[in-house]
N, C-alpha and C positions, 0 to 999 in steps of 0.2 A: 338584277345585277347579283353576282356573288362574289363576295370578298372573302378571298382565300386565306387561310392561316398559314403558318409557317409549317405545322407538321403534315398539313393536306398536301401544299405544295412540296415538300420534301418526298413525301411518299410519291407523290407522280412523278417528279423529276427522276427517281430510283426504278420505278415502273413497280412499285410493290403493290400487292393486293390490298385494296383498302376501301370502306364504302366512300370515306371522305374524298380518296384520290379519284375514284369513277365520277362523283359530282363535279369536281375540278374540271375533269377531262372534257365532260358534257357540257360545262358552263365555257370552256374554251372556244371548244368546236362550235359553239353557238354565238360566240363573240360577246358571252355575257359575264365574264370574269374581269374583277379589277382586283389590283394588288395595294393594299395599305402600304405607306412607306416603310412602316417597321419590319414587315414580312420581306420587304425587297433589302434592306440593311441587314436583316437575320440570314436570308438566303446566301447574300455576296460575301458574308462575313465566313462561310463555310466554302472552302475551296473547291471541292469536289461538286456540291451543289451550284456553286458559281459556274462552272465550266459545263454543267448540264441545262442551265437556263439561257446562256449566252444565245442558243439557236432559237429562242421563243420570246424572249423579253420584250421584242420590238411589238410582238402581236397583240401584248397584255395591256389593258389600260391601268394607269395608276391613278389611284384615289387621290383627289387633292387635297392639299393640307389647307384647312381653313384657320382661322383666327381661333384659337383655343384648344387646337389638336393636341399640343404635347401636355397642357393642363388636366385635359381630360383622360389622356393616356396615363398621366401619373397617379390621378384619381383611381382609375381602373385596376391599375399595378397596386396602389396602397391596400384598396380592397381586398385584392386578391391573395394579400398576405408577404406579396413580393417587394423590393426595391428597386428604385430608380437610383442608377450609380450617379447620372449627372445629364442634364438635359443638352442634346446639342446644341451648338451656337449656330446662329442664324447665318447663312450665306449672304454677304452683303455684294 
């Protein structure tokens, strides 16, 4: 399995030549691509990318959110020097 990041997925969707996009294409073709929820959120927040992913989104596995996912994400973002504005509310 290969988890895509937002920039690689964006390059792939726009058909740009990029080593990460090439690896992503190979993983998609092999059925080895998985999307973290945050990547789906970021891609869908960009209207042009959202339209491009509509045709393939059902073919790609989504990484399950496990207990502690958002806490780990916040820790990772804090270590990278960025800030998390707010944690999404759980869907009830």
